N, C-alpha and C positions, 0 to 999 in steps of 0.2 A: 545576636550571634554569639556573644560571650556566654550567655546563659545556656545556649545549645551546646557549646563546647564543654562547659562544666558538667552538664547532664550526661553527655556521652562519656566523659572521663570517669564519672562516678559509676556508671554502668560497667564500664570496662574494668574499673578497679575491683568491683565486686566479683567479676567473672575470672579475673586473672589469677586469683588465689588457687583455683583448682583446675583450670583449663590452660593448656599451652598451645603454641602455634596458632595464633589468631591474627586475622587481618580485618580491618574495617576502613572502608572508603565512603565518604559522604560528599556528594556533589549536587550542585544546584543548576537549574536551567531557567532562564527568563527569556521568552522569545515573542516579542510583539511583532505584528506584521500589518502594514498598511496595504490596502487593496483598492484600486479604482476599477469598478466593474461596469463596463459599458458594452454588453453583449458577451458576457462571460457564461460559459456552459451552454448557452443557446443564443440564437439571434435575437437582438433587441426588438421587441414588438413595436409596430408602427405607432407613433405618438407617445411612446414612453421614453423616459430618461434613465441613464445609468445612475449608479450610486457608489459611495465610498464608505469604508469602515476600517477600524483597527481591531484585530483579534489578538489574543495573547495566550500563550501556554506558559504555565509556571510549574516546574517539577522539582521534587526533592527525592534524590536517589540514595538509598542505603545499600551497600554491597558488603557482605560479611562472609568470611571464610574461616573455617576451623577444621584443619586436617582434611577429612574426606567430605565435609559438609560445606555447601555454599548456599547462601540465602540472599535473595534480593527483594527489596521493597521500594516501589516507586509510587509516590503520591503526586497527583497532578490536579491542577485547576485550569479549565479552559473558559475563556470569557470573551465577550465583545466589550470594548471600552464603552461604558455608559449604559450597560444592560441592567444596572441597579443604580439607585440614587446614591449620592455621596454619603448619606447618613444611614444607609441600609444596615440592618442588624444581622442579615443573613445573605449569603451569596446565592445568585440564581442557580448556578451549576454545582456549587459546593466543591468539596475535595473528593476526588475519585481515586480508586486504587487501579493504577495502570498495570503494574506488575507486582506480584506477591507470590514468589515460588521458592521452593527448597529443592536442592539437588544433592544427591548422595552418590559419591564415586565408589562403586563396589570394587573396581580394580582400576588400573591405569587406562583401560580401554572401555569399560562398561560403566554407565551411570544412568540414573533415573531422575527426572525432574517432574514435580507436581505443583499445580497452582496456576495462577494467572500469569501467562507468559506470551512472548512474541514468537510466532511461527514464521520464520523467514528463510527462504531457500533460493539458491541460484540467483537469478536476476530479479526475483520477486514478482515474476509475471503471474504466477498462480497463488503463491503464498508469500505475503510480505507484511512489513510493519506499517505501511502507509504513513510514513513519518511526515509527509507534507501536511496532511491534515493535523490541525492542532491537537485533536483528540487521539490521533494515531489508532492502531489496532492491536489488540491482544486477545488471547483465548484462555478460557478455563480448561486446562488439559493436563494429561499425563503423557510424558514422553520418555521412552527408553532409547538410549544412544550407545552406539559402538563407534569409536573413533580410533583409527590407527594412522600411521604416517601417510598412507596412500588410499585408504578406504574409510568411508563414513556411512553409517546406517542409522536412521532414526525411525522409530515406530511410535506412533502417537494416537491418541483417541480422546474423545470428549463426549459427555452426556449432559444435556441441559434441562433444567426445570425452572419454572417461574418462582417457586418457593418450596418450603418444606411441607408438601401437601400430604394428606392422608387418604385422598381419593384421586382417581384419575382426573386430571385437570388439563384443559387445553393449554398448549405452550404458545403464549401470545406475544413473546418477544420476537422481533423481526430478525431471526437468526435460525440456524440449524438446530434440530433437536438432537442429532447425534453426528459424530464425525470420527472417521478413522483414516489414517494415512501411513504410507511407507515411502521413505526417500532414501535412495542409495546413490553415493557419489564415489567415483574412483578417478585417479589421475595417472596419466602416462606421459611423463616428461612435460611437454608443453600443452598436452591435450587433456581436457577435463570432460568427464561424461557423467551425467546424472539421469536417474530414472525416478519418476514420481507416480504414485498411485494414490488418489484422493477419493474417498467415499463420503458423500454428504447426504444426510437424511433430513428432509423437511416435513414437518407434520401438517396435516390438513384434515378437514372433516368432509366425509363423502356425503352423498345425497341423503343417507339415513342418519346423518350427524354422528357417525362413528369416526373416532380419531384414528387416522392411519399415518404411516410414515413411508414416503417414497424415497428411494436412494438413487442419486445421480453419481456416476463415476467420471472422474477426470484423470487422464493418464497420459504419459508421454515422456519425452526425453529432452534434455538440454545439453548441448555440446559447446565447448569453448576452446579456443586456440590462442595462445599468447606467446609472443616473443618480444625482443627489445623494440621491434618496429611494428609488429602486427598485433592487433587486438580484435578478434572476431568471434562470433557466436551464432548459433542457430538453434531453433527449437521446433518441436512438433508435438501438439497435444490433441487428443480426441476427447469427446464427451458422449456418454451413452447412459442408459438407465431410464429412470422415470422421474417426473416432477409433477405433482398434483394430478396423478393418473394420466399424464401425457408422456409419450415416448420422446426421448432426447437423442438427437443425432447431429453433432456439430464438431467442428475442428478449427484449429489455429496453427499457423505456421509462420515462421519469420527467419530472416537471415540478416546479419549485420557484419560489416567489414570496416575496421578502423586502421589507419596507418599513421605512425609518427613521422611526419615529414622532417621535423627538427625536434630538438628537446622541448621547444616551446609551442610548436604548432602541430595539431593533429587534425586529420580530416577523415571522414567516414561517410558511409552511405548504408541504407538499409531498406528493407521492405517487410511488411507484415500483412497477413491475410487472416481475418476473423470471419468465419462463415456466417451467413445470414439467411433470411427467408424473403422471397418475393412478396411484395405488398399485396398481390392478388392471389397468393397461394392459400387455398382453402383447407389444406390438410391441418390436422391437429398436432403434427410432429413439431417439436421445438428444434429448429435447425440453426438457431443463432447461438454462437459460442459465447459463454459467460466466463470472464477471467476470475470470477468468484472473489477470492480474497487477495487479489493482486494489488500491488502498489501502482494503480492505474494512472495516477498523475504523471508518472515518469514515462508513459508511453502515449503515442497518438496525440501529441500536442498539449502544451501547458494550459490552454484555455479550457480543458476538461469538457470538450463537446462530446466525447465518446467514452463510455464505460465508467465514468466517475459518478455513480448514482443515476446513470441515464443510459439511453441507447441499448437497452436490453430487449431481447425478443424483437429485433428490428432487422434491417437489411444487411447487417454486418458491416465490415469495413476493410478497405484496402488502404494502406498507409505507406507511401514512398517518401523517403526523407534523406536529407544530407545533414551531417553534423560537422561543424567547424569549431574547434576549441583552441584558444590561445592563452598561454600563461606567461606572465612576466612579473618578476619580483613577488609582491603580495597580491597581485591581481589575477583573476581568472575571467575570461570572456568566452561566450558561446553564442553561435548563431545556428538555428535549426529551422530550415524551411520544410514544410510538409505539404504533400499533395494527397488529398483524400478522395477516394472513390467508394461507391457502394459495392459490396461483394455479391449482392443479388439484384435482380431487376427491380426497378422502381416504376410501378404502373399506377396511374391515377384512377379514381373511380369511373372516369370516362373512357378507360381502357387506352390511355395515352402513355406510351413508353417514354420516360424521361431519361436524359443523359445520366450516366453513372457518376460523372464528376460532381463531387460535393463541395469542394472548395480548396483553397490554399491558406495555410496558416504559417505565419512567420514568428518565431520565438527568438528573442534576444535576451541574454542574461549576463550578469556580472557577479563576481564575488570578490571581497576584499578582506584580508586578514588584518583587521585594524590593529590588534595587539593580542597578546596571549589571552585566551579565553573569550575573545570578542571578535565576531565576524559580522560583516555587513554584506547583504546580497540583495539583488533586485532584478527586475526584468520588465520587458515590454513585449506584448504579443498582439497580433492583429489577424483577424479572420476575414478572408475574402470569399464569402459564401456564394453559392450558385442558386439557381431557381430550384434545383433538386433538393438542396439543403433546406430551402424555404419550405418545400413540401413536407419534408420529414420533420423538421424542427419547428415549423411555423416561424413567425418573426419576419424581419425585413432585412434581406441580404444587401440591399442598396444602402442601408444605414452604415455608418462607420462602426464596426464591431471590434472593440479593442479592450485590452486589459493591462494594467500596470500594477506593480507591487514593489514594496521595499521592506526588508526584514532585518532586524538586528537580533543576533543570538549571543547571549551571555552565558557561559558555561564554566563557572569557577569551581574548583575543588575546595571545599570549605573545611574538610577534616580528613586526615589520613593517619592511620595507626597500625602498627605491626609489632607483634611480639613473638 
């Protein structure tokens, strides 16, 4: 730590002779998380047992500002405890660049940012950081922004390649080939309204091995209303375009209402619908909504049965839930029961119509601000699955399917300098 401080001071000393109005902030995050997985993401198969492990994120953040220029660099390592031997000479995952961007403010309202960056908007249903995942999510992109007191406009785009090629080469990374988006937000007193248009192009090879890019459009609105007592929101998104030469026609809608009963206790309820496709639907149209880059862990249950790397091109989902939050001193508690139903008919190969009810999940969490820069959080969840969920997910709904976790997050500021 002492050597790092000396190095930073030497660098700043060399710059300060000719440059004025500088700021540098350096902070660190160490975030280990224990998880007991016994039916996490999917029903536990019959005859199998759950497992436990500890994962960890370690980050070093550099934030630098010089007049109209802002630069951020975030280095991170994600690991599972024990994934290399104690005498290892190299790490399994190494050190990755999570963020590396430069932003220039042309005026007080207009700016441009280029490089590896987080794209996060509104409630992160479509574009989010996915911070629950130890690796999180960031994009190589260019963003142009306009921000005033009541209006915000972001225009962004990205174009991806596997390497610095000299000939047309298939894009083999499991991501989009090209992306463009526009996000607009305005506020009217207690009401906030946003519009999003996202265009994502994915590359594929046709029957003649020719490389093509099909574009899918995700578009819609997010509305929020907040007072001292009420915290509510609703959204509506549609999806159209094409994906691997298949037509897309899907939609997503939700409404949430929260009320502060006291300063410490808040209650809310909500409902979300994500369109799906009947299991016996023989058409080639993609009717199942895909949240794409959303922070999906924060929606539809913490056990991640739906849309966290799974449940795509499926029967969709209906999610009705209640949220109860209680805060006292340094403690925060939450209880969230979910009732899940399929959004489209579930029909077996024997032409038997199954009930749309998928199951009920109970999520209980806590958080504790142990001291400055240190927080402790944890939770317990249990899925009470149905025979229909067994049909969709396989596994054994009669087994106790549960999940528990405990996480410690240490976030100290290790250096701050301003001139």
